[in-house]
N, CA, C and O atoms as a printed pandas DataFrame, in Angstrom:
     atom_number atom_name residue_name chain_id  residue_number  x_coord  y_coord  z_coord
0              1         N          MET        A               1  -11.030   -3.756   19.840
1              2        CA          MET        A               1  -11.849   -4.017   18.679
2              3         C          MET        A               1  -12.630   -5.308   18.917
3              4         O          MET        A               1  -12.049   -6.319   19.312
4              5         N          THR        A               2  -13.917   -5.279   18.682
5              6        CA          THR        A               2  -14.727   -6.480   18.857
6              7         C          THR        A               2  -14.714   -7.312   17.582
7              8         O          THR        A               2  -14.670   -6.779   16.473
8              9         N          ARG        A               3  -14.751   -8.609   17.760
9             10        CA          ARG        A               3  -14.750   -9.520   16.610
10            11         C          ARG        A               3  -16.155   -9.646   16.070
11            12         O          ARG        A               3  -17.110   -9.690   16.846
12            13         N          PRO        A               4  -16.309   -9.706   14.746
13            14        CA          PRO        A               4  -17.640   -9.885   14.179
14            15         C          PRO        A               4  -18.178  -11.276   14.483
15            16         O          PRO        A               4  -17.417  -12.215   14.715
16            17         N          GLN        A               5  -19.486  -11.390   14.477
17            18        CA          GLN        A               5  -20.145  -12.678   14.701
18            19         C          GLN        A               5  -19.951  -13.550   13.461
19            20         O          GLN        A               5  -20.445  -13.209   12.386
20            21         N          LEU        A               6  -19.240  -14.666   13.594
21            22        CA          LEU        A               6  -18.960  -15.527   12.448
22            23         C          LEU        A               6  -19.730  -16.839   12.516
23            24         O          LEU        A               6  -19.461  -17.765   11.751
24            25         N          THR        A               7  -20.670  -16.911   13.415
25            26        CA          THR        A               7  -21.479  -18.124   13.507
26            27         C          THR        A               7  -22.950  -17.759   13.496
27            28         O          THR        A               7  -23.341  -16.685   13.952
28            29         N          HIS        A               8  -23.735  -18.638   12.987
29            30        CA          HIS        A               8  -25.180  -18.543   12.994
30            31         C          HIS        A               8  -25.627  -19.061   14.360
31            32         O          HIS        A               8  -24.921  -19.871   14.960
32            33         N          PRO        A               9  -26.785  -18.616   14.871
33            34        CA          PRO        A               9  -27.202  -19.116   16.187
34            35         C          PRO        A               9  -27.258  -20.641   16.285
35            36         O          PRO        A               9  -27.050  -21.195   17.365
36            37         N          THR        A              10  -27.536  -21.328   15.168
37            38        CA          THR        A              10  -27.639  -22.790   15.229
38            39         C          THR        A              10  -26.494  -23.520   14.556
39            40         O          THR        A              10  -26.312  -24.713   14.801
40            41         N          ARG        A              11  -25.713  -22.850   13.716
41            42        CA          ARG        A              11  -24.593  -23.515   13.042
42            43         C          ARG        A              11  -23.578  -22.475   12.563
43            44         O          ARG        A              11  -23.948  -21.333   12.289
44            45         N          PRO        A              12  -22.283  -22.865   12.458
45            46        CA          PRO        A              12  -21.264  -21.909   12.008
46            47         C          PRO        A              12  -21.402  -21.616   10.512
47            48         O          PRO        A              12  -21.829  -22.467    9.732
48            49         N          PHE        A              13  -21.032  -20.403   10.138
49            50        CA          PHE        A              13  -21.013  -20.050    8.724
50            51         C          PHE        A              13  -19.906  -20.853    8.047
51            52         O          PHE        A              13  -18.835  -21.060    8.617
52            53         N          LYS        A              14  -20.176  -21.298    6.838
53            54        CA          LYS        A              14  -19.180  -22.055    6.058
54            55         C          LYS        A              14  -19.117  -21.489    4.648
55            56         O          LYS        A              14  -20.053  -20.837    4.185
56            57         N          THR        A              15  -18.003  -21.746    3.973
57            58        CA          THR        A              15  -17.872  -21.303    2.592
58            59         C          THR        A              15  -18.847  -22.078    1.712
59            60         O          THR        A              15  -19.186  -23.227    1.994
60            61         N          CYS        A              16  -19.290  -21.423    0.640
61            62        CA          CYS        A              16  -20.243  -22.046   -0.290
62            63         C          CYS        A              16  -19.540  -22.865   -1.379
63            64         O          CYS        A              16  -20.077  -23.854   -1.878
64            65         N          GLY        A              17  -18.341  -22.433   -1.729
65            66        CA          GLY        A              17  -17.634  -23.111   -2.815
66            67         C          GLY        A              17  -18.103  -22.663   -4.187
67            68         O          GLY        A              17  -17.965  -23.403   -5.161
68            69         N          THR        A              18  -18.656  -21.458   -4.276
69            70        CA          THR        A              18  -19.165  -20.966   -5.559
70            71         C          THR        A              18  -18.214  -19.994   -6.247
71            72         O          THR        A              18  -18.350  -19.739   -7.443
72            73         N          ILE        A              19  -17.264  -19.457   -5.513
73            74        CA          ILE        A              19  -16.376  -18.434   -6.069
74            75         C          ILE        A              19  -15.139  -19.088   -6.685
75            76         O          ILE        A              19  -14.469  -19.911   -6.060
76            77         N          THR        A              20  -14.862  -18.702   -7.912
77            78        CA          THR        A              20  -13.705  -19.227   -8.631
78            79         C          THR        A              20  -12.606  -18.166   -8.700
79            80         O          THR        A              20  -12.853  -16.981   -8.476
80            81         N          PHE        A              21  -11.400  -18.611   -9.013
81            82        CA          PHE        A              21  -10.294  -17.683   -9.203
82            83         C          PHE        A              21   -9.286  -18.274  -10.166
83            84         O          PHE        A              21   -9.232  -19.488  -10.365
84            85         N          THR        A              22   -8.503  -17.419  -10.748
85            86        CA          THR        A              22   -7.497  -17.730  -11.748
86            87         C          THR        A              22   -8.137  -18.380  -12.974
87            88         O          THR        A              22   -8.629  -19.507  -12.927
88            89         N          THR        A              23   -8.109  -17.635  -14.053
89            90        CA          THR        A              23   -8.677  -18.129  -15.298
90            91         C          THR        A              23   -7.572  -18.595  -16.237
91            92         O          THR        A              23   -6.405  -18.236  -16.082
92            93         N          CYS        A              24   -7.965  -19.392  -17.203
93            94        CA          CYS        A              24   -6.991  -19.894  -18.164
94            95         C          CYS        A              24   -7.604  -19.920  -19.563
95            96         O          CYS        A              24   -8.815  -19.767  -19.718
96            97         N          ASN        A              25   -6.812  -20.104  -20.521
97            98        CA          ASN        A              25   -7.080  -20.183  -21.952
98            99         C          ASN        A              25   -7.790  -18.935  -22.490
99           100         O          ASN        A              25   -8.030  -17.977  -21.755
100          101         N          ARG        A              26   -8.112  -18.965  -23.748
101          102        CA          ARG        A              26   -8.680  -17.789  -24.410
102          103         C          ARG        A              26  -10.101  -17.467  -23.974
103          104         O          ARG        A              26  -10.560  -16.336  -24.134
104          105         N          THR        A              27  -10.789  -18.441  -23.432
105          106        CA          THR        A              27  -12.168  -18.200  -22.994
106          107         C          THR        A              27  -12.251  -17.861  -21.503
107          108         O          THR        A              27  -13.344  -17.723  -20.954
108          109         N          ASN        A              28  -11.095  -17.727  -20.855
109          110        CA          ASN        A              28  -11.027  -17.369  -19.436
110          111         C          ASN        A              28  -11.832  -18.307  -18.540
111          112         O          ASN        A              28  -12.538  -17.865  -17.633
112          113         N          ASP        A              29  -11.715  -19.602  -18.808
113          114        CA          ASP        A              29  -12.382  -20.580  -17.955
114          115         C          ASP        A              29  -11.768  -20.542  -16.557
115          116         O          ASP        A              29  -10.549  -20.430  -16.427
116          117         N          PRO        A              30  -12.598  -20.634  -15.501
117          118        CA          PRO        A              30  -12.042  -20.645  -14.142
118          119         C          PRO        A              30  -11.229  -21.911  -13.904
119          120         O          PRO        A              30  -11.648  -23.006  -14.279
120          121         N          LEU        A              31  -10.077  -21.758  -13.288
121          122        CA          LEU        A              31   -9.189  -22.882  -13.053
122          123         C          LEU        A              31   -9.332  -23.443  -11.637
123          124         O          LEU        A              31   -9.238  -24.654  -11.435
124          125         N          PHE        A              32   -9.558  -22.573  -10.665
125          126        CA          PHE        A              32   -9.654  -22.991   -9.269
126          127         C          PHE        A              32  -10.953  -22.489   -8.644
127          128         O          PHE        A              32  -11.581  -21.555   -9.143
128          129         N          ARG        A              33  -11.344  -23.132   -7.535
129          130        CA          ARG        A              33  -12.558  -22.761   -6.802
130          131         C          ARG        A              33  -12.287  -22.917   -5.305
131          132         O          ARG        A              33  -11.549  -23.810   -4.890
132          133         N          VAL        A              34  -12.886  -22.045   -4.508
133          134        CA          VAL        A              34  -12.814  -22.187   -3.050
134          135         C          VAL        A              34  -13.631  -23.424   -2.685
135          136         O          VAL        A              34  -14.738  -23.610   -3.192
136          137         N          ASN        A              35  -13.099  -24.254   -1.822
137          138        CA          ASN        A              35  -13.809  -25.471   -1.414
138          139         C          ASN        A              35  -15.003  -25.138   -0.535
139          140         O          ASN        A              35  -14.914  -24.251    0.314
140          141         N          PRO        A              36  -16.114  -25.833   -0.723
141          142        CA          PRO        A              36  -17.279  -25.600    0.134
142          143         C          PRO        A              36  -17.099  -26.252    1.501
143          144         O          PRO        A              36  -16.331  -27.202    1.653
144          145         N          GLY        A              37  -17.816  -25.732    2.487
145          146        CA          GLY        A              37  -17.855  -26.360    3.802
146          147         C          GLY        A              37  -16.734  -25.994    4.748
147          148         O          GLY        A              37  -16.620  -26.588    5.821
148          149         N          ILE        A              38  -15.897  -25.026    4.379
149          150        CA          ILE        A              38  -14.808  -24.584    5.260
150          151         C          ILE        A              38  -15.389  -23.550    6.238
151          152         O          ILE        A              38  -16.065  -22.620    5.800
152          153         N          PRO        A              39  -15.146  -23.686    7.541
153          154        CA          PRO        A              39  -15.631  -22.658    8.474
154          155         C          PRO        A              39  -15.110  -21.278    8.064
155          156         O          PRO        A              39  -13.925  -21.109    7.777
156          157         N          VAL        A              40  -16.012  -20.300    8.042
157          158        CA          VAL        A              40  -15.661  -18.956    7.581
158          159         C          VAL        A              40  -14.509  -18.367    8.390
159          160         O          VAL        A              40  -13.641  -17.700    7.827
160          161         N          GLU        A              41  -14.488  -18.599    9.684
161          162        CA          GLU        A              41  -13.405  -18.054   10.508
162          163         C          GLU        A              41  -12.050  -18.588   10.038
163          164         O          GLU        A              41  -11.080  -17.832    9.979
164          165         N          SER        A              42  -11.971  -19.863    9.709
165          166        CA          SER        A              42  -10.723  -20.451    9.207
166          167         C          SER        A              42  -10.364  -19.885    7.842
167          168         O          SER        A              42   -9.202  -19.577    7.575
168          169         N          ALA        A              43  -11.367  -19.749    6.978
169          170        CA          ALA        A              43  -11.126  -19.213    5.628
170          171         C          ALA        A              43  -10.624  -17.775    5.699
171          172         O          ALA        A              43   -9.682  -17.411    4.995
172          173         N          LEU        A              44  -11.247  -16.960    6.542
173          174        CA          LEU        A              44  -10.822  -15.568    6.658
174          175         C          LEU        A              44   -9.447  -15.445    7.301
175          176         O          LEU        A              44   -8.691  -14.532    6.967
176          177         N          GLU        A              45   -9.115  -16.336    8.205
177          178        CA          GLU        A              45   -7.773  -16.343    8.785
178          179         C          GLU        A              45   -6.734  -16.614    7.692
179          180         O          GLU        A              45   -5.679  -15.980    7.661
180          181         N          HIS        A              46   -7.036  -17.555    6.801
181          182        CA          HIS        A              46   -6.122  -17.851    5.700
182          183         C          HIS        A              46   -6.016  -16.651    4.758
183          184         O          HIS        A              46   -4.924  -16.319    4.296
184          185         N          ALA        A              47   -7.142  -16.005    4.475
185          186        CA          ALA        A              47   -7.118  -14.808    3.619
186          187         C          ALA        A              47   -6.244  -13.727    4.254
187          188         O          ALA        A              47   -5.520  -13.021    3.553
188          189         N          SER        A              48   -6.312  -13.599    5.566
189          190        CA          SER        A              48   -5.489  -12.617    6.261
190          191         C          SER        A              48   -4.004  -12.915    6.098
191          192         O          SER        A              48   -3.203  -11.999    5.912
192          193         N          HIS        A              49   -3.636  -14.186    6.166
193          194        CA          HIS        A              49   -2.234  -14.567    5.951
194          195         C          HIS        A              49   -1.792  -14.241    4.524
195          196         O          HIS        A              49   -0.683  -13.754    4.305
196          197         N          LEU        A              50   -2.668  -14.516    3.560
197          198        CA          LEU        A              50   -2.343  -14.176    2.168
198          199         C          LEU        A              50   -2.151  -12.675    2.013
199          200         O          LEU        A              50   -1.220  -12.230    1.341
200          201         N          LEU        A              51   -3.034  -11.890    2.637
201          202        CA          LEU        A              51   -2.922  -10.432    2.544
202          203         C          LEU        A              51   -1.639   -9.924    3.204
203          204         O          LEU        A              51   -1.057   -8.944    2.738
204          205         N          ALA        A              52   -1.195  -10.566    4.268
205          206        CA          ALA        A              52    0.077  -10.182    4.896
206          207         C          ALA        A              52    1.238  -10.427    3.936
207          208         O          ALA        A              52    2.154   -9.610    3.837
208          209         N          CYS        A              53    1.194  -11.557    3.228
209          210        CA          CYS        A              53    2.239  -11.846    2.228
210          211         C          CYS        A              53    2.191  -10.821    1.093
211          212         O          CYS        A              53    3.229  -10.339    0.639
212          213         N          ILE        A              54    0.986  -10.495    0.643
213          214        CA          ILE        A              54    0.815   -9.503   -0.423
214          215         C          ILE        A              54    1.397   -8.167    0.015
215          216         O          ILE        A              54    2.066   -7.487   -0.763
216          217         N          ASN        A              55    1.137   -7.794    1.265
217          218        CA          ASN        A              55    1.646   -6.535    1.790
218          219         C          ASN        A              55    3.172   -6.501    1.745
219          220         O          ASN        A              55    3.761   -5.517    1.299
220          221         N          GLU        A              56    3.806   -7.571    2.205
221          222        CA          GLU        A              56    5.276   -7.633    2.202
222          223         C          GLU        A              56    5.837   -7.613    0.782
223          224         O          GLU        A              56    6.801   -6.901    0.499
224          225         N          LEU        A              57    5.230   -8.397   -0.108
225          226        CA          LEU        A              57    5.717   -8.454   -1.484
226          227         C          LEU        A              57    5.540   -7.128   -2.217
227          228         O          LEU        A              57    6.420   -6.700   -2.964
228          229         N          SER        A              58    4.399   -6.483   -1.998
229          230        CA          SER        A              58    4.170   -5.207   -2.683
230          231         C          SER        A              58    5.116   -4.127   -2.153
231          232         O          SER        A              58    5.552   -3.260   -2.911
232          233         N          LEU        A              59    5.430   -4.175   -0.873
233          234        CA          LEU        A              59    6.404   -3.236   -0.319
234          235         C          LEU        A              59    7.781   -3.488   -0.925
235          236         O          LEU        A              59    8.484   -2.547   -1.290
236          237         N          ASP        A              60    8.167   -4.766   -1.030
237          238        CA          ASP        A              60    9.436   -5.099   -1.688
238          239         C          ASP        A              60    9.482   -4.537   -3.105
239          240         O          ASP        A              60   10.485   -3.957   -3.521
240          241         N          ALA        A              61    8.388   -4.715   -3.839
241          242        CA          ALA        A              61    8.340   -4.226   -5.220
242          243         C          ALA        A              61    8.434   -2.703   -5.265
243          244         O          ALA        A              61    9.142   -2.145   -6.103
244          245         N          ALA        A              62    7.725   -2.037   -4.366
245          246        CA          ALA        A              62    7.734   -0.571   -4.341
246          247         C          ALA        A              62    9.112   -0.017   -4.014
247          248         O          ALA        A              62    9.497    1.041   -4.512
248          249         N          LEU        A              63    9.855   -0.735   -3.175
249          250        CA          LEU        A              63   11.189   -0.280   -2.785
250          251         C          LEU        A              63   12.280   -0.760   -3.735
251          252         O          LEU        A              63   13.458   -0.456   -3.545
252          253         N          GLY        A              64   11.881   -1.506   -4.752
253          254        CA          GLY        A              64   12.844   -2.001   -5.720
254          255         C          GLY        A              64   13.580   -3.245   -5.280
255          256         O          GLY        A              64   14.564   -3.638   -5.906
256          257         N          ASP        A              65   13.115   -3.878   -4.203
257          258        CA          ASP        A              65   13.793   -5.063   -3.683
258          259         C          ASP        A              65   13.214   -6.366   -4.238
259          260         O          ASP        A              65   13.796   -7.432   -4.032
260          261         N          GLY        A              66   12.096   -6.298   -4.927
261          262        CA          GLY        A              66   11.447   -7.503   -5.432
262          263         C          GLY        A              66   12.066   -7.973   -6.733
263          264         O          GLY        A              66   12.728   -7.210   -7.436
264          265         N          SER        A              67   11.839   -9.245   -7.044
265          266        CA          SER        A              67   12.327   -9.792   -8.306
266          267         C          SER        A              67   11.315   -9.467   -9.402
267          268         O          SER        A              67   10.289   -8.836   -9.149
268          269         N          SER        A              68   11.614   -9.900  -10.598
269          270        CA          SER        A              68   10.698   -9.665  -11.710
270          271         C          SER        A              68    9.407  -10.457  -11.558
271          272         O          SER        A              68    8.423  -10.166  -12.237
272          273         N          GLN        A              69    9.395  -11.446  -10.685
273          274        CA          GLN        A              69    8.207  -12.272  -10.475
274          275         C          GLN        A              69    7.321  -11.771   -9.331
275          276         O          GLN        A              69    6.237  -12.312   -9.109
276          277         N          THR        A              70    7.764  -10.758   -8.614
277          278        CA          THR        A              70    7.013  -10.264   -7.465
278          279         C          THR        A              70    5.621   -9.790   -7.862
279          280         O          THR        A              70    4.649  -10.067   -7.160
280          281         N          GLY        A              71    5.519   -9.090   -8.961
281          282        CA          GLY        A              71    4.213   -8.599   -9.428
282          283         C          GLY        A              71    3.241   -9.724   -9.698
283          284         O          GLY        A              71    2.062   -9.628   -9.359
284          285         N          TRP        A              72    3.735  -10.802  -10.313
285          286        CA          TRP        A              72    2.865  -11.955  -10.583
286          287         C          TRP        A              72    2.456  -12.643   -9.293
287          288         O          TRP        A              72    1.315  -13.088   -9.162
288          289         N          ALA        A              73    3.369  -12.736   -8.343
289          290        CA          ALA        A              73    3.026  -13.350   -7.050
290          291         C          ALA        A              73    1.929  -12.545   -6.365
291          292         O          ALA        A              73    0.973  -13.120   -5.845
292          293         N          VAL        A              74    2.056  -11.226   -6.359
293          294        CA          VAL        A              74    1.033  -10.359   -5.762
294          295         C          VAL        A              74   -0.297  -10.534   -6.492
295          296         O          VAL        A              74   -1.351  -10.594   -5.859
296          297         N          HIS        A              75   -0.251  -10.616   -7.805
297          298        CA          HIS        A              75   -1.469  -10.788   -8.613
298          299         C          HIS        A              75   -2.199  -12.072   -8.227
299          300         O          HIS        A              75   -3.398  -12.039   -7.951
300          301         N          TYR        A              76   -1.499  -13.190   -8.204
301          302        CA          TYR        A              76   -2.147  -14.475   -7.911
302          303         C          TYR        A              76   -2.569  -14.594   -6.445
303          304         O          TYR        A              76   -3.645  -15.115   -6.153
304          305         N          LEU        A              77   -1.739  -14.121   -5.530
305          306        CA          LEU        A              77   -2.109  -14.170   -4.116
306          307         C          LEU        A              77   -3.331  -13.303   -3.827
307          308         O          LEU        A              77   -4.201  -13.691   -3.046
308          309         N          SER        A              78   -3.398  -12.125   -4.459
309          310        CA          SER        A              78   -4.556  -11.256   -4.228
310          311         C          SER        A              78   -5.815  -11.854   -4.835
311          312         O          SER        A              78   -6.902  -11.670   -4.287
312          313         N          ASP        A              79   -5.699  -12.564   -5.949
313          314        CA          ASP        A              79   -6.846  -13.246   -6.539
314          315         C          ASP        A              79   -7.365  -14.335   -5.597
315          316         O          ASP        A              79   -8.575  -14.504   -5.444
316          317         N          MET        A              80   -6.450  -15.068   -4.972
317          318        CA          MET        A              80   -6.854  -16.094   -4.000
318          319         C          MET        A              80   -7.524  -15.462   -2.781
319          320         O          MET        A              80   -8.574  -15.930   -2.342
320          321         N          ALA        A              81   -6.932  -14.410   -2.236
321          322        CA          ALA        A              81   -7.504  -13.756   -1.058
322          323         C          ALA        A              81   -8.888  -13.197   -1.366
323          324         O          ALA        A              81   -9.806  -13.333   -0.557
324          325         N          ARG        A              82   -9.048  -12.567   -2.534
325          326        CA          ARG        A              82  -10.347  -12.029   -2.929
326          327         C          ARG        A              82  -11.388  -13.127   -3.013
327          328         O          ARG        A              82  -12.507  -12.956   -2.530
328          329         N          ALA        A              83  -11.036  -14.255   -3.619
329          330        CA          ALA        A              83  -11.970  -15.367   -3.753
330          331         C          ALA        A              83  -12.413  -15.899   -2.394
331          332         O          ALA        A              83  -13.592  -16.190   -2.189
332          333         N          ILE        A              84  -11.467  -16.024   -1.469
333          334        CA          ILE        A              84  -11.807  -16.522   -0.126
334          335         C          ILE        A              84  -12.781  -15.574    0.566
335          336         O          ILE        A              84  -13.787  -16.012    1.123
336          337         N          VAL        A              85  -12.485  -14.280    0.533
337          338        CA          VAL        A              85  -13.362  -13.298    1.192
338          339         C          VAL        A              85  -14.728  -13.290    0.525
339          340         O          VAL        A              85  -15.746  -13.323    1.216
340          341         N          ASP        A              86  -14.775  -13.247   -0.794
341          342        CA          ASP        A              86  -16.059  -13.247   -1.505
342          343         C          ASP        A              86  -16.875  -14.492   -1.195
343          344         O          ASP        A              86  -18.087  -14.404   -1.001
344          345         N          ASP        A              87  -16.225  -15.650   -1.145
345          346        CA          ASP        A              87  -16.949  -16.892   -0.860
346          347         C          ASP        A              87  -17.411  -16.919    0.590
347          348         O          ASP        A              87  -18.514  -17.383    0.878
348          349         N          ALA        A              88  -16.585  -16.432    1.501
349          350        CA          ALA        A              88  -16.986  -16.366    2.911
350          351         C          ALA        A              88  -18.202  -15.463    3.075
351          352         O          ALA        A              88  -19.112  -15.779    3.841
352          353         N          LEU        A              89  -18.222  -14.351    2.368
353          354        CA          LEU        A              89  -19.375  -13.454    2.428
354          355         C          LEU        A              89  -20.605  -14.107    1.815
355          356         O          LEU        A              89  -21.715  -13.933    2.318
356          357         N          SER        A              90  -20.419  -14.851    0.739
357          358        CA          SER        A              90  -21.543  -15.578    0.118
358          359         C          SER        A              90  -22.116  -16.599    1.086
359          360         O          SER        A              90  -23.334  -16.739    1.201
360          361         N          GLY        A              91  -21.236  -17.316    1.786
361          362        CA          GLY        A              91  -21.675  -18.328    2.740
362          363         C          GLY        A              91  -22.431  -17.730    3.901
363          364         O          GLY        A              91  -23.448  -18.279    4.327
364          365         N          SER        A              92  -21.953  -16.612    4.422
365          366        CA          SER        A              92  -22.640  -15.981    5.557
366          367         C          SER        A              92  -23.947  -15.334    5.114
367          368         O          SER        A              92  -24.911  -15.300    5.879
368          369         N          ALA        A              93  -23.991  -14.822    3.888
369          370        CA          ALA        A              93  -25.225  -14.196    3.384
370          371         C          ALA        A              93  -26.302  -15.247    3.157
371          372         O          ALA        A              93  -27.490  -14.972    3.324
372          373         N          ALA        A              94  -25.885  -16.457    2.774
373          374        CA          ALA        A              94  -26.847  -17.520    2.513
374          375         C          ALA        A              94  -27.581  -17.947    3.780
375          376         O          ALA        A              94  -28.715  -18.423    3.714
376          377         N          LEU        A              95  -26.933  -17.776    4.939
377          378        CA          LEU        A              95  -27.556  -18.182    6.208
378          379         C          LEU        A              95  -28.327  -17.065    6.884
379          380         O          LEU        A              95  -29.150  -17.321    7.763
380          381         N          SER        A              96  -28.072  -15.833    6.485
381          382        CA          SER        A              96  -28.728  -14.720    7.199
382          383         C          SER        A              96  -30.073  -14.370    6.614
383          384         O          SER        A              96  -30.741  -13.460    7.104
């Protein structure tokens, strides 16, 4: 499998820092944001690690081995992974 091009010819793609995740209060204000300026390759590597954890936790839950908090852990971890991927895509789209 070939790796996708994660760098621009003159500079590496970086996160924009525009994507938020996890909301709070009744107005659903965003609580967290992906930091800008992170190399996309590093950000996507972290998202991959989060997705591996989500995979293990969801399997535990499906097999009945998870605790009552497993569902919430999967929910928050998947929200973080989604934000990282979305922000990485925003950063690469801004340069292309």
